[in-house]
Backbone and ligand atoms as CSV (ligand in chain L), in Angstrom:
chain,resi,resn,atom,element,x,y,z
A,1,MET,N,N,44.952,120.094,121.700
A,1,MET,CA,C,44.657,119.763,120.302
A,1,MET,C,C,44.058,118.349,120.209
A,2,ALA,N,N,42.985,118.267,119.476
A,2,ALA,CA,C,42.322,116.952,119.371
A,2,ALA,C,C,43.233,115.965,118.645
A,3,THR,N,N,43.349,114.784,119.228
A,3,THR,CA,C,44.172,113.773,118.566
A,3,THR,C,C,43.285,112.934,117.653
A,4,ARG,N,N,43.800,112.712,116.463
A,4,ARG,CA,C,43.032,111.893,115.504
A,4,ARG,C,C,43.216,110.428,115.843
A,5,SER,N,N,42.093,109.685,115.951
A,5,SER,CA,C,42.258,108.251,116.257
A,5,SER,C,C,42.858,107.562,115.035
A,6,ARG,N,N,43.828,106.710,115.335
A,6,ARG,CA,C,44.501,106.012,114.245
A,6,ARG,C,C,43.792,104.722,113.914
A,7,ARG,N,N,43.411,104.546,112.647
A,7,ARG,CA,C,42.782,103.274,112.262
A,7,ARG,C,C,43.881,102.253,112.057
A,8,PRO,N,N,43.697,101.039,112.593
A,8,PRO,CA,C,44.731,100.031,112.374
A,8,PRO,C,C,44.870,99.723,110.879
A,9,ALA,N,N,46.113,99.502,110.444
A,9,ALA,CA,C,46.335,99.191,109.028
A,9,ALA,C,C,45.613,97.884,108.697
A,10,LEU,N,N,44.989,97.836,107.532
A,10,LEU,CA,C,44.266,96.624,107.149
A,10,LEU,C,C,45.267,95.500,106.886
A,11,GLN,N,N,44.996,94.369,107.453
A,11,GLN,CA,C,45.843,93.201,107.187
A,11,GLN,C,C,45.545,92.705,105.774
A,12,PRO,N,N,46.584,92.249,105.041
A,12,PRO,CA,C,46.276,91.700,103.719
A,12,PRO,C,C,45.391,90.460,103.846
A,13,ARG,N,N,44.491,90.312,102.921
A,13,ARG,CA,C,43.637,89.123,102.899
A,13,ARG,C,C,44.485,87.891,102.634
A,14,ARG,N,N,44.115,86.785,103.279
A,14,ARG,CA,C,44.832,85.527,103.053
A,14,ARG,C,C,43.900,84.543,102.346
A,15,ILE,N,N,44.434,83.952,101.296
A,15,ILE,CA,C,43.632,83.025,100.477
A,15,ILE,C,C,44.345,81.676,100.435
A,16,LEU,N,N,43.590,80.631,100.716
A,16,LEU,CA,C,44.122,79.274,100.572
A,16,LEU,C,C,43.754,78.754,99.181
A,17,VAL,N,N,44.772,78.341,98.435
A,17,VAL,CA,C,44.557,77.757,97.104
A,17,VAL,C,C,44.732,76.249,97.235
A,18,ILE,N,N,43.705,75.506,96.850
A,18,ILE,CA,C,43.750,74.042,96.973
A,18,ILE,C,C,43.655,73.401,95.594
A,19,HIS,N,N,44.596,72.501,95.326
A,19,HIS,CA,C,44.545,71.713,94.085
A,19,HIS,C,C,44.314,70.257,94.458
A,20,GLY,N,N,43.317,69.647,93.856
A,20,GLY,CA,C,43.009,68.248,94.142
A,20,GLY,C,C,43.877,67.262,93.369
A,21,PRO,N,N,43.430,65.997,93.327
A,21,PRO,CA,C,44.243,64.911,92.798
A,21,PRO,C,C,44.576,65.042,91.305
A,22,ASN,N,N,45.781,64.623,91.000
A,22,ASN,CA,C,46.319,64.563,89.633
A,22,ASN,C,C,46.657,65.929,89.038
A,23,LEU,N,N,46.360,66.984,89.774
A,23,LEU,CA,C,46.689,68.314,89.227
A,23,LEU,C,C,48.192,68.577,89.300
A,24,ASN,N,N,48.902,67.780,90.105
A,24,ASN,CA,C,50.372,67.872,90.095
A,24,ASN,C,C,50.930,67.482,88.725
A,25,LEU,N,N,50.144,66.770,87.923
A,25,LEU,CA,C,50.622,66.323,86.600
A,25,LEU,C,C,50.175,67.229,85.456
A,26,VAL,N,N,49.497,68.318,85.800
A,26,VAL,CA,C,49.031,69.226,84.744
A,26,VAL,C,C,50.243,69.721,83.940
A,27,GLY,N,N,50.057,69.767,82.632
A,27,GLY,CA,C,51.178,70.121,81.743
A,27,GLY,C,C,51.695,68.877,81.039
A,28,LYS,N,N,51.653,67.736,81.777
A,28,LYS,CA,C,52.062,66.455,81.168
A,28,LYS,C,C,50.831,65.597,80.914
A,29,ARG,N,N,49.828,65.791,81.772
A,29,ARG,CA,C,48.632,64.947,81.760
A,29,ARG,C,C,47.623,65.452,80.717
A,30,GLU,N,N,47.186,64.592,79.808
A,30,GLU,CA,C,46.154,64.934,78.812
A,30,GLU,C,C,46.241,66.392,78.341
A,31,PRO,N,N,47.342,66.759,77.681
A,31,PRO,CA,C,47.512,68.166,77.289
A,31,PRO,C,C,46.400,68.688,76.378
A,32,ALA,N,N,45.751,67.788,75.634
A,32,ALA,CA,C,44.663,68.239,74.744
A,32,ALA,C,C,43.490,68.766,75.568
A,33,VAL,N,N,43.359,68.256,76.799
A,33,VAL,CA,C,42.257,68.703,77.667
A,33,VAL,C,C,42.715,69.826,78.595
A,34,TYR,N,N,43.914,69.645,79.180
A,34,TYR,CA,C,44.322,70.558,80.256
A,34,TYR,C,C,45.396,71.568,79.841
A,35,GLY,N,N,45.909,71.452,78.615
A,35,GLY,CA,C,46.913,72.407,78.147
A,35,GLY,C,C,48.321,72.015,78.554
A,36,ASN,N,N,49.279,72.857,78.171
A,36,ASN,CA,C,50.695,72.555,78.408
A,36,ASN,C,C,51.260,73.272,79.627
A,37,GLU,N,N,50.491,74.153,80.174
A,37,GLU,CA,C,50.971,74.912,81.333
A,37,GLU,C,C,51.056,73.975,82.545
A,38,THR,N,N,52.156,74.029,83.287
A,38,THR,CA,C,52.299,73.170,84.469
A,38,THR,C,C,51.661,73.855,85.674
A,39,LEU,N,N,51.524,73.076,86.752
A,39,LEU,CA,C,50.959,73.658,87.972
A,39,LEU,C,C,51.892,74.762,88.497
A,40,ALA,N,N,53.204,74.531,88.356
A,40,ALA,CA,C,54.163,75.561,88.797
A,40,ALA,C,C,53.975,76.847,87.991
A,41,ASP,N,N,53.716,76.713,86.685
A,41,ASP,CA,C,53.468,77.905,85.843
A,41,ASP,C,C,52.220,78.643,86.341
A,42,ILE,N,N,51.168,77.875,86.619
A,42,ILE,CA,C,49.912,78.494,87.068
A,42,ILE,C,C,50.136,79.178,88.418
A,43,GLU,N,N,50.868,78.503,89.299
A,43,GLU,CA,C,51.102,79.082,90.629
A,43,GLU,C,C,51.944,80.358,90.540
A,44,ALA,N,N,52.885,80.384,89.593
A,44,ALA,CA,C,53.715,81.588,89.425
A,44,ALA,C,C,52.820,82.752,88.984
A,45,ARG,N,N,51.897,82.457,88.056
A,45,ARG,CA,C,50.976,83.523,87.603
A,45,ARG,C,C,50.045,83.960,88.729
A,46,LEU,N,N,49.604,82.986,89.538
A,46,LEU,CA,C,48.730,83.318,90.671
A,46,LEU,C,C,49.464,84.199,91.683
A,47,SER,N,N,50.724,83.859,91.955
A,47,SER,CA,C,51.498,84.625,92.945
A,47,SER,C,C,51.707,86.062,92.468
A,48,GLU,N,N,51.957,86.199,91.160
A,48,GLU,CA,C,52.126,87.542,90.587
A,48,GLU,C,C,50.829,88.357,90.765
A,49,LEU,N,N,49.705,87.706,90.471
A,49,LEU,CA,C,48.417,88.395,90.608
A,49,LEU,C,C,48.131,88.716,92.081
A,50,ALA,N,N,48.497,87.790,92.969
A,50,ALA,CA,C,48.266,88.021,94.405
A,50,ALA,C,C,49.035,89.266,94.854
A,51,ASP,N,N,50.276,89.418,94.375
A,51,ASP,CA,C,51.074,90.608,94.721
A,51,ASP,C,C,50.364,91.870,94.225
A,52,GLU,N,N,49.902,91.779,92.980
A,52,GLU,CA,C,49.207,92.928,92.378
A,52,GLU,C,C,47.958,93.308,93.190
A,53,LEU,N,N,47.239,92.275,93.663
A,53,LEU,CA,C,45.989,92.526,94.403
A,53,LEU,C,C,46.235,92.792,95.890
A,54,GLY,N,N,47.478,92.566,96.322
A,54,GLY,CA,C,47.808,92.807,97.732
A,54,GLY,C,C,47.230,91.759,98.673
A,55,VAL,N,N,47.196,90.498,98.214
A,55,VAL,CA,C,46.733,89.414,99.089
A,55,VAL,C,C,47.842,88.363,99.233
A,56,LYS,N,N,47.725,87.563,100.287
A,56,LYS,CA,C,48.717,86.506,100.533
A,56,LYS,C,C,48.115,85.147,100.204
A,57,LEU,N,N,48.916,84.315,99.541
A,57,LEU,CA,C,48.425,82.986,99.165
A,57,LEU,C,C,49.103,81.903,99.983
A,58,GLU,N,N,48.342,80.880,100.323
A,58,GLU,CA,C,48.893,79.620,100.832
A,58,GLU,C,C,48.426,78.583,99.829
A,59,ILE,N,N,49.362,77.780,99.330
A,59,ILE,CA,C,49.007,76.852,98.245
A,59,ILE,C,C,49.217,75.408,98.713
A,60,PHE,N,N,48.255,74.550,98.394
A,60,PHE,CA,C,48.331,73.151,98.842
A,60,PHE,C,C,47.798,72.244,97.746
A,61,GLN,N,N,48.563,71.209,97.416
A,61,GLN,CA,C,48.071,70.185,96.468
A,61,GLN,C,C,48.177,68.827,97.143
A,62,SER,N,N,47.160,67.994,96.962
A,62,SER,CA,C,47.266,66.613,97.430
A,62,SER,C,C,46.439,65.709,96.543
A,63,ASN,N,N,46.901,64.450,96.480
A,63,ASN,CA,C,46.142,63.440,95.750
A,63,ASN,C,C,45.214,62.676,96.685
A,64,SER,N,N,45.288,63.029,97.972
A,64,SER,CA,C,44.548,62.257,98.968
A,64,SER,C,C,43.380,63.055,99.555
A,65,GLU,N,N,42.230,62.447,99.563
A,65,GLU,CA,C,41.016,63.121,100.030
A,65,GLU,C,C,41.155,63.560,101.490
A,66,GLY,N,N,41.707,62.653,102.323
A,66,GLY,CA,C,41.852,62.968,103.752
A,66,GLY,C,C,42.773,64.156,103.980
A,67,ALA,N,N,43.866,64.208,103.221
A,67,ALA,CA,C,44.816,65.329,103.381
A,67,ALA,C,C,44.155,66.648,102.983
A,68,LEU,N,N,43.310,66.598,101.963
A,68,LEU,CA,C,42.600,67.814,101.527
A,68,LEU,C,C,41.601,68.253,102.598
A,69,VAL,N,N,40.889,67.277,103.181
A,69,VAL,CA,C,39.935,67.588,104.258
A,69,VAL,C,C,40.695,68.204,105.440
A,70,ASP,N,N,41.824,67.596,105.816
A,70,ASP,CA,C,42.611,68.128,106.950
A,70,ASP,C,C,43.049,69.561,106.676
A,71,ARG,N,N,43.499,69.823,105.434
A,71,ARG,CA,C,44.001,71.172,105.127
A,71,ARG,C,C,42.861,72.196,105.169
A,72,ILE,N,N,41.703,71.808,104.668
A,72,ILE,CA,C,40.557,72.735,104.692
A,72,ILE,C,C,40.122,72.979,106.136
A,73,GLN,N,N,40.099,71.918,106.936
A,73,GLN,CA,C,39.727,72.098,108.353
A,73,GLN,C,C,40.661,73.073,109.044
A,74,SER,N,N,41.962,72.949,108.759
A,74,SER,CA,C,42.918,73.796,109.476
A,74,SER,C,C,42.906,75.244,108.971
A,75,ALA,N,N,42.176,75.479,107.884
A,75,ALA,CA,C,42.080,76.858,107.358
A,75,ALA,C,C,41.070,77.692,108.129
A,76,ARG,N,N,40.205,77.010,108.857
A,76,ARG,CA,C,39.135,77.687,109.612
A,76,ARG,C,C,39.721,78.755,110.525
A,77,GLY,N,N,39.315,79.989,110.303
A,77,GLY,CA,C,39.803,81.093,111.143
A,77,GLY,C,C,41.212,81.562,110.801
A,78,GLN,N,N,41.878,80.877,109.875
A,78,GLN,CA,C,43.267,81.227,109.541
A,78,GLN,C,C,43.388,81.979,108.226
A,79,VAL,N,N,42.437,81.770,107.337
A,79,VAL,CA,C,42.458,82.476,106.051
A,79,VAL,C,C,41.085,83.114,105.835
A,80,ASP,N,N,40.997,83.926,104.798
A,80,ASP,CA,C,39.745,84.656,104.559
A,80,ASP,C,C,38.872,84.009,103.490
A,81,GLY,N,N,39.488,83.175,102.656
A,81,GLY,CA,C,38.712,82.547,101.589
A,81,GLY,C,C,39.511,81.409,100.965
A,82,ILE,N,N,38.808,80.590,100.199
A,82,ILE,CA,C,39.436,79.407,99.583
A,82,ILE,C,C,39.160,79.404,98.084
A,83,LEU,N,N,40.232,79.202,97.321
A,83,LEU,CA,C,40.130,79.015,95.867
A,83,LEU,C,C,40.440,77.546,95.645
A,84,ILE,N,N,39.494,76.800,95.107
A,84,ILE,CA,C,39.690,75.344,95.069
A,84,ILE,C,C,39.382,74.741,93.710
A,85,ASN,N,N,40.328,73.914,93.233
A,85,ASN,CA,C,40.041,73.019,92.126
A,85,ASN,C,C,40.028,71.621,92.740
A,86,PRO,N,N,38.839,71.098,93.032
A,86,PRO,CA,C,38.781,69.803,93.713
A,86,PRO,C,C,39.070,68.626,92.780
A,87,ALA,N,N,39.282,68.914,91.490
A,87,ALA,CA,C,39.585,67.881,90.474
A,87,ALA,C,C,38.528,66.772,90.536
A,88,ALA,N,N,38.946,65.506,90.499
A,88,ALA,CA,C,37.944,64.421,90.421
A,88,ALA,C,C,37.049,64.375,91.657
A,89,TYR,N,N,37.532,64.873,92.798
A,89,TYR,CA,C,36.701,64.873,94.015
A,89,TYR,C,C,35.497,65.811,93.897
A,90,THR,N,N,35.537,66.704,92.913
A,90,THR,CA,C,34.372,67.556,92.628
A,90,THR,C,C,33.114,66.717,92.499
A,91,HIS,N,N,33.282,65.573,91.822
A,91,HIS,CA,C,32.126,64.781,91.410
A,91,HIS,C,C,31.767,63.686,92.403
A,92,THR,N,N,32.606,63.513,93.434
A,92,THR,CA,C,32.402,62.349,94.319
A,92,THR,C,C,32.431,62.656,95.808
A,93,SER,N,N,33.028,63.781,96.209
A,93,SER,CA,C,33.412,63.886,97.620
A,93,SER,C,C,32.451,64.688,98.498
A,94,ILE,N,N,31.641,63.956,99.256
A,94,ILE,CA,C,30.812,64.597,100.280
A,94,ILE,C,C,31.730,65.109,101.388
A,95,ALA,N,N,32.847,64.407,101.609
A,95,ALA,CA,C,33.779,64.810,102.678
A,95,ALA,C,C,34.379,66.198,102.409
A,96,LEU,N,N,34.745,66.471,101.157
A,96,LEU,CA,C,35.300,67.800,100.831
A,96,LEU,C,C,34.227,68.873,100.971
A,97,ARG,N,N,33.045,68.552,100.519
A,97,ARG,CA,C,31.926,69.500,100.631
A,97,ARG,C,C,31.656,69.818,102.106
A,98,ASP,N,N,31.614,68.783,102.948
A,98,ASP,CA,C,31.365,69.004,104.379
A,98,ASP,C,C,32.493,69.813,105.018
A,99,ALA,N,N,33.732,69.539,104.587
A,99,ALA,CA,C,34.883,70.282,105.144
A,99,ALA,C,C,34.767,71.763,104.794
A,100,LEU,N,N,34.333,72.055,103.573
A,100,LEU,CA,C,34.168,73.464,103.168
A,100,LEU,C,C,33.069,74.122,103.990
A,101,LEU,N,N,31.990,73.402,104.211
A,101,LEU,CA,C,30.907,73.952,105.040
A,101,LEU,C,C,31.404,74.202,106.459
A,102,ALA,N,N,32.172,73.240,106.983
A,102,ALA,CA,C,32.672,73.368,108.356
A,102,ALA,C,C,33.648,74.540,108.470
A,103,ALA,N,N,34.422,74.769,107.415
A,103,ALA,CA,C,35.409,75.868,107.451
A,103,ALA,C,C,34.696,77.215,107.510
A,104,GLY,N,N,33.499,77.267,106.945
A,104,GLY,CA,C,32.700,78.497,107.018
A,104,GLY,C,C,33.347,79.673,106.307
A,105,LEU,N,N,34.094,79.377,105.246
A,105,LEU,CA,C,34.789,80.437,104.500
A,105,LEU,C,C,34.236,80.511,103.084
A,106,PRO,N,N,34.216,81.707,102.485
A,106,PRO,CA,C,33.782,81.755,101.087
A,106,PRO,C,C,34.770,80.989,100.201
A,107,ALA,N,N,34.202,80.153,99.329
A,107,ALA,CA,C,35.061,79.354,98.440
A,107,ALA,C,C,34.632,79.575,96.991
A,108,VAL,N,N,35.627,79.678,96.123
A,108,VAL,CA,C,35.367,79.752,94.682
A,108,VAL,C,C,35.923,78.471,94.060
A,109,GLU,N,N,35.079,77.797,93.278
A,109,GLU,CA,C,35.461,76.532,92.632
A,109,GLU,C,C,35.962,76.830,91.222
A,110,VAL,N,N,37.117,76.297,90.885
A,110,VAL,CA,C,37.638,76.515,89.527
A,110,VAL,C,C,37.991,75.176,88.875
A,111,HIS,N,N,37.910,75.174,87.545
A,111,HIS,CA,C,38.353,74.012,86.770
A,111,HIS,C,C,39.070,74.505,85.526
A,112,LEU,N,N,40.077,73.755,85.137
A,112,LEU,CA,C,40.822,74.096,83.928
A,112,LEU,C,C,39.939,73.871,82.701
A,113,SER,N,N,39.289,72.719,82.673
A,113,SER,CA,C,38.488,72.357,81.494
A,113,SER,C,C,37.028,72.746,81.704
A,114,ASN,N,N,36.309,72.801,80.595
A,114,ASN,CA,C,34.864,73.014,80.683
A,114,ASN,C,C,34.228,71.636,80.889
A,115,VAL,N,N,33.970,71.321,82.149
A,115,VAL,CA,C,33.488,69.974,82.492
A,115,VAL,C,C,32.141,69.663,81.832
A,116,HIS,N,N,31.393,70.687,81.470
A,116,HIS,CA,C,30.073,70.460,80.854
A,116,HIS,C,C,30.169,70.019,79.394
A,117,ARG,N,N,31.355,70.167,78.803
A,117,ARG,CA,C,31.556,69.676,77.426
A,117,ARG,C,C,32.179,68.290,77.432
A,118,ARG,N,N,32.307,67.706,78.630
A,118,ARG,CA,C,33.001,66.422,78.735
A,118,ARG,C,C,32.027,65.313,79.152
A,119,GLU,N,N,32.546,64.226,79.677
A,119,GLU,CA,C,31.679,63.090,80.045
A,119,GLU,C,C,30.592,63.537,81.032
A,120,GLU,N,N,29.475,62.844,80.970
A,120,GLU,CA,C,28.341,63.234,81.803
A,120,GLU,C,C,28.660,63.197,83.302
A,121,PHE,N,N,29.507,62.230,83.715
A,121,PHE,CA,C,29.789,62.130,85.161
A,121,PHE,C,C,30.511,63.369,85.687
A,122,ARG,N,N,31.066,64.181,84.763
A,122,ARG,CA,C,31.748,65.420,85.210
A,122,ARG,C,C,30.788,66.608,85.291
A,123,HIS,N,N,29.554,66.396,84.859
A,123,HIS,CA,C,28.624,67.540,84.811
A,123,HIS,C,C,28.115,67.930,86.183
A,124,HIS,N,N,28.209,66.997,87.127
A,124,HIS,CA,C,27.660,67.300,88.453
A,124,HIS,C,C,28.784,67.585,89.449
A,125,SER,N,N,28.629,68.700,90.152
A,125,SER,CA,C,29.598,69.057,91.195
A,125,SER,C,C,28.919,69.013,92.555
A,126,LEU,N,N,29.520,68.249,93.468
A,126,LEU,CA,C,29.024,68.241,94.855
A,126,LEU,C,C,29.487,69.481,95.597
A,127,ILE,N,N,30.464,70.173,95.018
A,127,ILE,CA,C,31.066,71.336,95.675
A,127,ILE,C,C,30.300,72.620,95.322
A,128,ALA,N,N,29.770,72.694,94.098
A,128,ALA,CA,C,29.143,73.945,93.628
A,128,ALA,C,C,28.096,74.517,94.596
A,129,PRO,N,N,27.236,73.685,95.186
A,129,PRO,CA,C,26.217,74.276,96.072
A,129,PRO,C,C,26.787,74.936,97.324
A,130,VAL,N,N,28.027,74.605,97.694
A,130,VAL,CA,C,28.595,75.245,98.896
A,130,VAL,C,C,29.653,76.292,98.518
A,131,ALA,N,N,29.835,76.504,97.208
A,131,ALA,CA,C,30.788,77.525,96.744
A,131,ALA,C,C,30.034,78.825,96.457
A,132,VAL,N,N,30.768,79.920,96.479
A,132,VAL,CA,C,30.166,81.205,96.105
A,132,VAL,C,C,29.867,81.190,94.607
A,133,GLY,N,N,30.780,80.633,93.842
A,133,GLY,CA,C,30.604,80.556,92.396
A,133,GLY,C,C,31.634,79.627,91.790
A,134,GLN,N,N,31.482,79.398,90.487
A,134,GLN,CA,C,32.358,78.483,89.746
A,134,GLN,C,C,32.940,79.203,88.537
A,135,ILE,N,N,34.195,78.933,88.226
A,135,ILE,CA,C,34.781,79.441,86.971
A,135,ILE,C,C,35.464,78.261,86.307
A,136,LEU,N,N,35.133,78.006,85.064
A,136,LEU,CA,C,35.702,76.819,84.429
A,136,LEU,C,C,35.857,76.998,82.927
A,137,GLY,N,N,36.828,76.227,82.399
A,137,GLY,CA,C,36.978,76.163,80.953
A,137,GLY,C,C,38.019,77.098,80.367
A,138,PHE,N,N,38.747,77.825,81.210
A,138,PHE,CA,C,39.711,78.808,80.709
A,138,PHE,C,C,41.162,78.398,80.971
A,139,GLY,N,N,41.399,77.101,81.200
A,139,GLY,CA,C,42.756,76.657,81.511
A,139,GLY,C,C,43.242,77.345,82.784
A,140,GLY,N,N,44.547,77.654,82.826
A,140,GLY,CA,C,45.125,78.302,84.011
A,140,GLY,C,C,44.454,79.627,84.348
A,141,GLU,N,N,43.904,80.253,83.326
A,141,GLU,CA,C,43.218,81.538,83.514
A,141,GLU,C,C,42.028,81.404,84.471
A,142,SER,N,N,41.430,80.217,84.550
A,142,SER,CA,C,40.299,80.010,85.481
A,142,SER,C,C,40.722,80.355,86.910
A,143,TYR,N,N,41.957,79.949,87.272
A,143,TYR,CA,C,42.442,80.248,88.628
A,143,TYR,C,C,42.577,81.764,88.839
A,144,LEU,N,N,43.093,82.451,87.811
A,144,LEU,CA,C,43.315,83.904,87.952
A,144,LEU,C,C,41.976,84.633,88.065
A,145,LEU,N,N,41.021,84.225,87.231
A,145,LEU,CA,C,39.686,84.830,87.289
A,145,LEU,C,C,39.046,84.530,88.640
A,146,GLY,N,N,39.244,83.307,89.121
A,146,GLY,CA,C,38.692,82.913,90.419
A,146,GLY,C,C,39.287,83.728,91.554
A,147,LEU,N,N,40.592,83.953,91.500
A,147,LEU,CA,C,41.246,84.746,92.551
A,147,LEU,C,C,40.717,86.180,92.534
A,148,ARG,N,N,40.607,86.746,91.332
A,148,ARG,CA,C,40.063,88.126,91.233
A,148,ARG,C,C,38.657,88.186,91.816
A,149,ALA,N,N,37.819,87.196,91.482
A,149,ALA,CA,C,36.428,87.191,91.958
A,149,ALA,C,C,36.375,87.061,93.478
A,150,LEU,N,N,37.216,86.181,94.021
A,150,LEU,CA,C,37.214,85.962,95.474
A,150,LEU,C,C,37.672,87.216,96.214
A,151,VAL,N,N,38.718,87.843,95.709
A,151,VAL,CA,C,39.238,89.053,96.365
A,151,VAL,C,C,38.201,90.183,96.276
A,152,ALA,N,N,37.552,90.309,95.129
A,152,ALA,CA,C,36.516,91.350,94.989
A,152,ALA,C,C,35.388,91.095,95.985
A,153,LEU,N,N,35.023,89.842,96.129
A,153,LEU,CA,C,33.961,89.494,97.079
A,153,LEU,C,C,34.376,89.859,98.509
A,154,LEU,N,N,35.606,89.497,98.881
A,154,LEU,CA,C,36.078,89.782,100.243
A,154,LEU,C,C,36.152,91.289,100.482
A,155,ARG,N,N,36.598,92.019,99.469
A,155,ARG,CA,C,36.691,93.484,99.628
A,155,ARG,C,C,35.296,94.077,99.765
A,156,GLY,N,N,34.349,93.546,99.010
A,156,GLY,CA,C,32.962,94.005,99.080
A,156,GLY,C,C,32.388,93.761,100.458
A,157,GLN,N,N,32.707,92.586,101.022
A,157,GLN,CA,C,32.196,92.272,102.367
A,157,GLN,C,C,32.761,93.232,103.365
A,158,ARG,N,N,34.072,93.532,103.214
A,158,ARG,CA,C,34.719,94.445,104.174
A,158,ARG,C,C,34.069,95.818,104.110
A,159,SER,N,N,33.883,96.345,102.858
A,159,SER,CA,C,33.341,97.716,102.798
A,159,SER,C,C,31.870,97.716,103.172
A,160,ALA,N,N,31.168,96.580,102.959
A,160,ALA,CA,C,29.766,96.538,103.355
A,160,ALA,C,C,29.652,96.627,104.882
A,161,ARG,N,N,30.642,96.020,105.580
A,161,ARG,CA,C,30.593,96.034,107.041
A,161,ARG,C,C,31.080,97.336,107.614
A,162,SER,N,N,32.084,97.965,106.945
A,162,SER,CA,C,32.699,99.140,107.554
A,162,SER,C,C,31.915,100.413,107.235
L,1,DQA,C1,C,39.260,69.232,86.536
L,1,DQA,C2,C,38.027,68.534,85.955
L,1,DQA,C3,C,37.741,67.217,86.677
L,1,DQA,O1,O,36.599,66.576,86.108
L,1,DQA,C4,C,38.919,66.292,86.557
L,1,DQA,O2,O,38.703,65.099,87.296
L,1,DQA,C5,C,40.222,66.920,86.926
L,1,DQA,C6,C,40.464,68.320,86.553
L,1,DQA,C7,C,39.637,70.494,85.728
L,1,DQA,O3,O,40.370,71.311,86.285
L,1,DQA,O4,O,39.245,70.652,84.575
L,1,DQA,O5,O,41.110,66.280,87.455
L,1,DQA,O6,O,38.959,69.642,87.857
């Protein structure tokens, strides 16, 4: 009797979530701009969505540019994609942009606020050209929309290859 070849079970996708400087204070910091939801609240909603989508999250926040670069570097080959709110480093950090390029992973850039309705210095992102796309202006929901978009992209890549 012919034996059916067994396909290996698909490993769940792994996503690294990165929060840049001062996002640890979200909920207390400028609530008129960033809302009352804390980072822990946003992460709880993200984890719930990750379970629903069947993906695994690794979450990292730092106020230090070097620590963020180190974390992105160590993601190379370890995760499938990056969801990143680079916060103020969005507008200044060539180092974060280079780290994302070096990681060679699809990245989605998210922001709580609509940076284009704010000061001019926030209108330019050094990260956007190396990201797959940007989602901004929806508060904590930006992260959830970003996670959905990243997972859909990864699933599309998988089925395109298989
Ligand atoms: C932010 C926007 C940035 O301009 C700012 O420096 C932040 C937060 C946002 O999520 O809206 O810290 O990334």
